[in-house]
ROVEXDREN-727486 format. One record per residue (C-alpha): x, y, z. Coordinates in pm, whole numbers, plus 32768, in hexadecimal, padded with zeros to 4 digits. Layout:
XYZ...
end
This chain:
BC5371006ADABBCD71FF69E1BAA671826910BAEF713167A2BA05719C668EB99770346652B9476FF267BFB7F4700E686BB85A70A269BBB75370756AC6B79771D36B4AB6FA727B6A1AB5A472FD6A7DB4F173C96974B3FE74696A69B32374E46AF1B37174716C51B24B753B6CD5B11174F66C03B03E76136C8EB07076EB6B54B09D76046A28AF7275296A72AF5574A2690EB0B1741268E8B02B72B368A4AF70733B6776B090741166F6B15A73B065C2B29D73D6668AB23272A66755B22E71C76620B3737259659FB423721366EAB39C70AF66E7B42C7066658FB2F070A264C2B36971D36404B261723C6303B357731E624CB307747861C1B1A674FA61AFB10D7549605EB0E876C1605CAFBA77435FA2B05978795F12AFFF796B5E02AF2378FA5CE5AFE278D75B9DAECB798F5AE9AF247AD65B96B0937AD45B31B0557B7959E3AF4C7C755A4DAFCD7DDA5A6BAEC27ED65ACBAF0A802D5A39ADAC80BB5A14AD9781E75AFEAC1E81C35B17AC5180705BBDAD8480DA5C84ACC281FE5D19ABB6810A5D8FACC3802B5E28AD4081595EEAABE081B15F5FABAA80505FDFACF0806560A4ADB27F5E5FE4AEBC80325F3AAFCB7F8F600CAF627E315FA7AF517EA35E3DB0B27F365E4EB14E7E105F0CB21A7D3A5E19B1DA7BC55E0BB2E77ABE5E13B324794C5E39B2DD78B25F8CB3F077F0603EB32A76BD60AFB44076406192B464778C624AB2ED779F6282B2EA763462F9B406766B63F1B34E77966485B20276DB6499B2B375CB6562B2F176D6666BB19C777E6656B0BE773F6784AF42775B6766AF2D778768E0AFE478D668D5AFE179416765B15A79676776B29178BB66F4B34C78126812B4BA785A67CBB5F57828689EB5F7798D6922B48779BF6962B34079E068ABB31A7AA7676AB1E87AE26693B1587B82655DB0967CAF65DDAFB67DC4655EB0F17E966533B18A7D956446B04E7D806374B0347EF96349B1A67F3E630FB1F57E16622BB0B37E06615FB0217F606198AED07ED46206ADFE7FC162DBADD67F61644AACD6805C64C6AB748022644EAA517F326460AA8E7DBD647EAA527CDF6350A9047C4B63B1A7D97C2462D1A6E17B2B6242A75879E961A2A60879B560FBA5607A7E5FE8A4297B2C606AA3867B645F17A3CB7A685E03A4FA79845DFDA67379975DC9A654797D5C4FA5727AAC5C47A6677B635D2BA7827B195C37A6B67BAF5B1FA6567CE55BE6A7A17D345C91A8A77C905BB3A8047CB45A60A8117B5059E2A7277A2959DFA76D78D55A7CA6A077CE59BEA5A777135A99A63675C25A30A79F76285A7AA831757E5BADA99B75E65B7DA9AA77645B70A8D3778E5CA6A8DD76865DB8A80076E65EDCA863784E5F22A9C778375E95AA1B78A95D37AB48785B5C5FAC4879725C62AC91791C5AF8AB2B797B5A9CAB5A7AD05B3DACA37AFD5A85ABFB7A9B5941AAFD7BB1597DAC0F7CB959A0ACF87C305893AC7F7D3957A0ACA47EAA57FEAB777F7B5855AAE380445736AB2581BA574AA9AF81FB574CA95C80F45856A837814C5938A85D816A5AB0A7B180185ADCA8AA7F7359EDA9D380175A9AA95A7FA15BEDA91D7E3D5B73AA767E345AD8AB167EBF5C16AA627DBE5CEFAAE77CA25C17AC4A7D235C3BAC347D6B5DB0AB927C1C5DFEACA37B675D3CADA97C375DF3AD177BDA5F46AD097A695EF0AE667A725E61AF1D7B225F7CAE697B0D60C9AD357A2E60C8ADC17903600DAD1B77C36080AD9776626059ACF5763C5F05AE0777205E86AD3877A75D67ABF478335DF8AB7C79595EC6AA4079785F95A9337A5E5F0BA8D87AD2606BA9E37BE16046A90A7C885F3FA83E7D0F6062A9547E0C60A2A9667E6D5F33A7F97EC55EF7A81E80395F32A94480B05E61A8DF821F5E5AA91282605FCCA97D81146068A98D80EC61E4AAE580C46281AB207F5662CEAC3C7EBE6395ACC97DE66280AE037DB86351AD547D18647AAC8B7C3B638EADC87BCD62DDAE6F7B7E642AAD427ABC64ADAD4279E86371AEBB79B26387AEB0795464F8ADA4785164ACAE7577C06391AFAE77B4646BAEEF770C6585AE5D760364A1AFA975C463F2B05575906542AF767467658FAFD472FE654DAF76727763F5AF6773D46358B00473D461FEAFC275326177AF8D769B61DAAEEA77CF6141AEC9793A61A9AFBC7A5D6183B0F8798A616AB1BD7AA160C3B1817B666203B2127A4762D1B3447A3561F1B3857BAC61F8B34D7BB06372B4597AA7639DB54C7B5E62B9B5177CA46379B5267C2664DFB60D7AFA64ABB6EC7B816394B7DB7A5A63A8B6C6799762F7B6BC7A8961D1B78A7A4D6096B86F7B68602FB7B47C8B5F92B83A7CC15E32B8737E325DE2B7ED7EBB5C9BB8DC7F0A5B7CB9B880305BD9B957800A5D48B868812F5D2BB72780D35DDCB684821D5D8CB56D82B75E5EB48D81D05F27B349819A5E61B1F381CF5EFCB1F080675F6DB1ED7FA860B6B3267F0E614CB2F37DCF6080B39C7E8D5F64B4E27E79602AB50E7D095FD4B4B27D1C5E65B61E7CD15E09B6507BAC5EF3B69B7A805E15B5A379635E0CB5F4782F5EDFB704775F5E41B69F76105DB5B70F751A5EBDB66973E75F52B54B7459602FB5AD736D6148B70A74076152B683756B6155B58C7522626EB69C747F6342B77675B16309B66676A1637EB62375CD64B2B79275DA650EB7A4775164D4B677778E65B6B6F376B466D2B852774A66C6B7E778B766A0B89079B36785B7F17AE36830B8BC7BD06755B8217B3A6619B6C57BB46675B6467D0365F7B53F7D5966FAB4F17EA5664DB5567E8364E1B47B7F996453B50180C7650DB5E7813363F1B4D4810762EEB3B981D1638AB437831562F1B40A82AA6187B2D981CA61A4B18C82566127B09082C8622AAFB1819861F8B0C780BD628BB0C7816E63DCAF69820163F8AEFB810A6503B031810F65DEAF67818C6708AEBE80376721AFDE7F5066C2AFFC7EDA682BAE887EA16867AE377D536906ACF97D076846AC3E7BF46794AC767BEB661CAB337BA16563AAFB7B3063FDA99F7AA063C4A99D79536484AB06797B64FBAB637A0F664CACD47A0766AFAD757AD067C5AE8C7BCD678DAF897BAC68ACB0827CCF6892B0B77CBC6A0BB17A7B7A69D1B26B7C2068DDB28F7D896955B4027D856901B38B7DA46798B30A7EFD67FDB4427F6468BCB3AB7F166A11B42C7E476B33B3A27CE56B37B31C7C546C79B2697B0D6CB1B1287B286BE0AFCC7ADF6C60AF4E797B6C59AE88791A6B24AD7C78136AFEAD65775A69B3AC0077776936ABC276356877AA5C769B6826AACA77D16768ABDA771566AEAAE176116633A9EE770C659BA9F177166421A8FD77686308A893760662BCA71D75DB62E9A6F3773E636EA68F77FF6238A56B78AB62E6A63079066422A6307A736489A79F7A9C64E7A7757C036559A67C7B8B665BA73C7A4B66ABA8807B0766EEA7E07C3F6782A8AF7C4668C5A9F67C1D6803A9967D326710A9427E156835AA9B7DD268C9AB3D7E25677AAA7D7F6C6774AB1D7FC068C6AC7E7F826841ACFD80DA68AAACBA807A6A14AD6D7F2969FBAED27F9269B0B0027EEF6A4FB0D37FC86B33B2327F7C6BB3B37A80326BF6B46580666AD1B55D7F496AA2B6C87FB16ACEB7DB7EC16A69B7C77D476A5BB6F87C846B53B7E37BB86C34B7C17A3F6C1AB75A7A2C6D89B63B7B236D52B4F27ABB6DF4B4567A986C98B55579946C2DB53578D96D76B3C078BB6D2CB3E878796BB6B4E4775C6BB4B40D76576C67B2CD76A86BA6B35776B76A41B3A375AD693EB51A75D26911B55974CE6802B490745E66D4B56773456649B671726466E2B78972B565EDB778742A6634B76573E067ABB89D730667A0B955740466CCB8FC751567C5B979744168E7BABD73EE6832BB03755F67EDBAB775BE6955BB9874A969D6BCB5751868F3BCA7767F696C
end
């Protein structure tokens, strides 16, 4: 007899049957959800409200933003985060592989997605530097590099090494004087850029602060070195996704707009209808990254969060191969600015991503279909619990460049670590060797209702 939606059929096994890959299933939030302890949607630490009304039009500052390599981030529009969509994706994120485990294979957010969607540079030095002030203290650094004083008795604006984004916004609320000195222009630009970084890509769980360690990369604004902001952004995001996928996690930070745009591009059935502008004349593509494409997508409708999350879970479990856009950017490359494709030669590099204390591995070999290549069984990965447990707490004096020296050296050899595979032609058959390997090692179902719905639909076909 076919199972009914209110039954608990014994035959439903969420997976994995083979635990050699997903070794942390007991600690994963999908385990609690399956066992009836659904924590509901995560709280997404999105953009700071203070930045909503700041429009930078001063060319002196914009030219510095371009020099630093952050024009794409500056041009990328901000929008509301869909907490339920992010939560449904996190439930399928696996820290063991840094991929989403979906019904038709693994998918991931890669260096390509970061550069194309947000315009962040990939090639360059890793984001590693001191987390302690060599001469003086953080208050003195704020005065020297940001141009404002933090009172010694103030314990709100500056907590440890994290400063309120609202204080930075307050500093740039008034326009620069026409006769501003170079020092004043640079201080003003640092305030804006630091707020931008904290707002869009390095948001932590406080939701309203940014770490001053990023000032290290903004010291020299005359001829700044080329940093890989994209790999730093992805390292930070991977760490946030990994932590949010654990049991008892209740919130997530990082570049969540990137996650949302990634889902809308590669899984377009999850994207609301894009509303055309009046007259249906889009006009020429601006000098902006692909994020601009979704500027007219309406904000999530006001509906109960529990209902929306259940809907996304059902959509993900019932998705069909034809609903996946493995290469969604091909038609857009022609009109994107150069800074969105400048690093394409290293998009498939299997390398560690480094951002101060964080080291997370980029695994394009597991998702080569996203690069138009034929997917075979990927290499075995070993979850490194030691690396995942490293954070900044109690390690202010740590020399991260020395600590992560071998990983930085591997990043520097990225051109020699590219993935190679034949070009993919047509759909992969369901009896392909990859699928025969994937089915036993993956987590097929997250929650029981979606599992039973999937079984009912399969039984009715």
